[in-house]
MINUNU-620452 format. One line per field, with one value per residue (C-alpha): residue in one letter; x negated, y negated, z negated. Coordinates in steps of 0.25 Angstrom, whole numbers. Layout:
N
code = [a;...]
x = [X;...]
y = [Y;...]
z = [Z;...]
***
This chain:
373
code = [m;k;l;f;k;s;l;l;v;a;p;a;t;i;g;l;l;s;p;f;t;t;f;a;g;e;a;d;l;n;d;i;s;k;y;s;n;i;e;h;i;d;l;a;n;a;f;v;d;d;e;p;q;q;n;s;l;l;a;g;g;e;g;l;v;d;s;g;s;s;d;i;g;f;s;e;t;t;t;a;s;f;s;v;d;t;v;i;g;s;i;d;g;d;t;t;s;e;k;t;t;f;d;y;q;f;n;i;g;l;s;t;s;f;t;g;e;d;s;l;d;v;a;i;d;s;g;i;s;s;l;s;p;m;g;s;v;m;g;f;d;s;g;t;e;l;k;v;d;g;v;t;y;t;f;p;v;g;g;a;t;v;v;v;g;d;s;t;d;v;s;a;t;f;t;g;a;c;v;y;s;a;f;t;d;a;t;p;d;d;c;g;t;g;n;s;l;g;v;g;g;p;s;s;r;v;a;a;s;i;g;y;t;f;d;s;g;f;s;l;a;g;g;i;a;s;p;q;t;e;l;v;g;a;d;q;d;v;y;g;v;e;a;a;y;s;a;d;n;y;g;v;a;l;a;y;v;s;d;d;g;g;a;s;a;e;t;t;y;w;g;l;n;g;y;y;t;f;d;l;a;s;l;s;v;g;y;e;t;k;e;t;g;g;t;d;s;n;g;y;f;v;g;l;t;f;p;e;v;g;p;g;s;v;n;v;a;a;a;t;t;d;l;f;s;s;s;q;t;e;t;l;i;y;e;a;s;y;s;y;p;v;n;d;a;m;t;i;t;p;g;v;f;i;q;e;n;t;g;d;d;e;t;g;i;a;v;k;t;s;f;s;f]
x = [-28;-43;-43;-31;-38;-50;-42;-36;-49;-57;-51;-53;-67;-70;-64;-73;-85;-82;-87;-100;-101;-99;-110;-119;-117;-121;-133;-142;-146;-157;-163;-162;-168;-181;-183;-181;-189;-177;-170;-156;-148;-137;-126;-122;-109;-111;-100;-106;-110;-122;-121;-118;-103;-97;-86;-74;-63;-53;-47;-40;-42;-57;-60;-71;-82;-96;-107;-117;-114;-100;-102;-91;-81;-76;-86;-85;-78;-67;-54;-42;-28;-16;-1;11;25;38;53;65;78;90;97;112;117;104;108;97;98;104;96;88;73;59;47;33;20;6;-4;-20;-28;-43;-51;-66;-74;-88;-91;-82;-74;-69;-60;-58;-44;-38;-23;-19;-4;5;19;31;32;45;51;65;74;70;56;57;64;53;43;35;24;27;18;11;-2;-12;-14;-22;-12;-23;-38;-42;-54;-53;-64;-67;-71;-75;-63;-53;-49;-49;-42;-44;-39;-31;-16;-16;-8;-9;-4;-15;-20;-7;-3;12;21;30;30;42;39;49;56;59;52;65;64;54;40;33;46;53;40;34;32;25;19;18;15;7;0;6;1;-13;-17;-30;-27;-35;-30;-37;-32;-37;-32;-35;-37;-24;-15;-14;-18;-19;-19;-19;-19;-19;-16;-20;-19;-31;-33;-36;-38;-28;-24;-12;-7;2;-5;0;-5;-1;-4;0;0;3;3;4;5;7;22;26;20;24;18;21;16;17;15;14;16;13;19;9;18;31;36;29;35;32;35;36;37;38;39;37;39;42;40;49;48;56;55;48;56;51;57;53;58;53;56;53;53;51;56;64;72;71;73;71;72;71;68;71;66;65;55;56;43;46;59;56;44;45;50;62;63;75;76;84;79;83;79;72;71;84;88;101;108;105;112;104;102;97;90;92;83;80;69;63;48;43;29;28;13;1;2;17;29;44;53;68;75;88;90;101;99;109;110;119;126;128;119;108;106;94;89;75;64;50;38;24;11;-2;-15]
y = [266;263;268;260;247;250;251;237;231;237;229;216;219;223;210;202;209;209;195;198;211;203;193;204;210;197;194;204;198;207;203;188;191;196;181;175;177;172;182;179;172;162;162;147;143;142;132;122;109;103;91;78;76;63;55;57;52;44;36;22;20;19;29;39;32;37;31;36;37;34;42;52;42;28;17;11;-1;6;8;16;15;24;22;30;25;33;29;37;31;29;17;17;10;13;17;27;35;34;47;47;46;47;39;37;29;31;20;19;7;7;-5;-8;-19;-23;-35;-34;-46;-40;-29;-19;-13;-2;1;15;19;31;35;44;48;41;31;32;20;18;19;8;-1;1;-2;11;15;27;37;49;45;37;23;11;0;-11;-14;-27;-34;-44;-54;-67;-80;-90;-90;-85;-71;-66;-53;-48;-35;-26;-25;-34;-46;-61;-63;-54;-66;-73;-75;-75;-78;-66;-56;-48;-33;-29;-15;-13;-18;-24;-35;-45;-44;-55;-61;-62;-69;-56;-64;-75;-74;-59;-59;-47;-45;-38;-24;-23;-36;-42;-51;-61;-68;-78;-83;-92;-94;-106;-107;-115;-103;-109;-100;-102;-90;-88;-76;-72;-59;-56;-44;-35;-39;-53;-63;-75;-75;-73;-61;-62;-69;-71;-83;-86;-96;-96;-105;-100;-104;-95;-99;-91;-88;-92;-93;-98;-95;-101;-95;-98;-88;-89;-77;-82;-70;-68;-68;-70;-82;-87;-84;-92;-89;-97;-90;-95;-86;-88;-82;-86;-77;-79;-71;-59;-59;-65;-72;-71;-78;-80;-87;-85;-92;-88;-95;-89;-94;-105;-96;-98;-87;-85;-75;-76;-67;-67;-57;-55;-46;-42;-36;-30;-22;-10;-3;-9;-21;-25;-32;-38;-46;-51;-55;-57;-44;-53;-67;-72;-83;-91;-83;-70;-62;-63;-49;-47;-36;-34;-25;-21;-12;-7;-4;6;9;24;23;15;23;25;15;19;8;11;1;-3;-13;-18;-23;-30;-27;-33;-20;-12;-15;-5;-1;7;14;19;23;19;26;20;27;20;27]
z = [-113;-112;-98;-94;-100;-92;-79;-82;-85;-73;-62;-69;-72;-58;-53;-62;-57;-43;-40;-47;-38;-26;-30;-33;-20;-13;-21;-28;-42;-43;-30;-34;-48;-41;-36;-50;-63;-72;-80;-76;-65;-67;-56;-53;-48;-33;-32;-41;-33;-39;-30;-37;-37;-32;-39;-29;-39;-32;-43;-44;-29;-31;-20;-21;-29;-29;-38;-27;-13;-7;5;1;-4;-6;-10;-24;-18;-11;-17;-12;-16;-12;-13;-10;-9;-8;-7;-8;-5;4;11;12;25;33;47;49;37;23;18;5;11;6;12;8;12;8;8;6;3;4;0;0;-5;0;-8;-20;-14;-1;3;15;14;22;21;25;26;28;26;29;44;46;37;32;32;17;20;31;21;11;21;20;29;39;46;40;46;38;45;42;39;38;36;29;24;13;9;3;10;1;-9;1;4;19;24;38;44;53;51;39;35;38;24;18;9;7;-7;-6;-18;-20;-32;-27;-24;-13;-14;1;13;18;8;15;10;2;-3;10;17;23;37;31;17;20;35;39;52;65;67;74;69;64;52;43;31;22;8;-2;-17;-25;-40;-41;-36;-22;-10;5;15;30;40;54;62;76;86;86;101;98;86;88;102;111;104;91;80;66;57;42;31;17;5;-9;-24;-36;-51;-63;-61;-47;-33;-19;-5;9;22;37;47;62;72;86;92;103;116;107;100;88;74;61;47;34;21;7;-6;-21;-34;-48;-61;-72;-86;-81;-66;-54;-42;-28;-16;-2;11;25;39;53;66;79;93;86;77;62;52;37;25;10;-2;-17;-27;-42;-49;-63;-67;-80;-80;-89;-84;-70;-62;-54;-40;-34;-21;-10;4;18;26;37;42;48;57;56;67;60;49;36;29;15;7;-8;-16;-31;-36;-49;-49;-60;-61;-66;-68;-62;-49;-47;-46;-43;-37;-36;-28;-20;-8;0;14;22;37;48;47;34;22;17;3;-1;-14;-15;-25;-21;-28;-26;-30;-30;-33]
***
């Protein structure tokens, strides 16, 4: 029996001693001791890094913060924010596909301040390789590669705020008066005034926007976008101005936008939106008109927001799907959604929409999940 135990223990003992045997074969400790007058040698862990450790924690979007040098990471004034949106749903009546589909998008926002009052911002977007019909309705980004969606610089001039940048919005400093949060992208942005109070900037355009807010709650803003090849010339330029007023429980905003069209006909927009907050809900409304080549068209929006329904909030709205002239058939979209914040970084929003078409109507059911970190 003792022999049997010895046979079992022997391999384990040899295994434990083998690393020391290998080490001894590579370095003769007796030879080393000839050059030292100490009685013993301590073997240090060769993998211990005695270099000062940098704080590389990325928390709260504050970047790689180092109290010393910032050569290896973000500066102390640089922040990074990340978001991921996913949507699972199906559209009954869609002519392309009625399958249940999954779409996603990934967004990065980088912001740096140099004076404490300015901000250099970079937006980077990515998404699924090809959007499904539901992803298109939700307005998700597509393309798996990371791409810069805009670079802007915000700085104060006197009491005004100025925003300049590439692929940014003419309305970057517009205040607006809309508190409704749309579930689908088919519901017009900015309470149905996305061409005026929410006017963007055509792609590959340089834009500048300036806004000033008075202590009384009144604000004025204006902006311009021009091609990168020229600033205010023969090519297409977009101009916009806005006036707004906001109080404790209501607000109203009016905007005028002119798109000279370059070689095409000039288009002008007028937009008006506003909101009023009751005890249980907020009512948001919007109206927009368009005139181009002597043809007038218009659209409208009505939405209700119930901010406290259980742990979440409810949004219900109806709007025209576009701006329609008197000779066109007007179509509407209706939507309802419930937004539930699971925690500080995750929100789940199930919703339904009905979109009228000149043919069959479409009914969509979707669940959108948003992560921010």
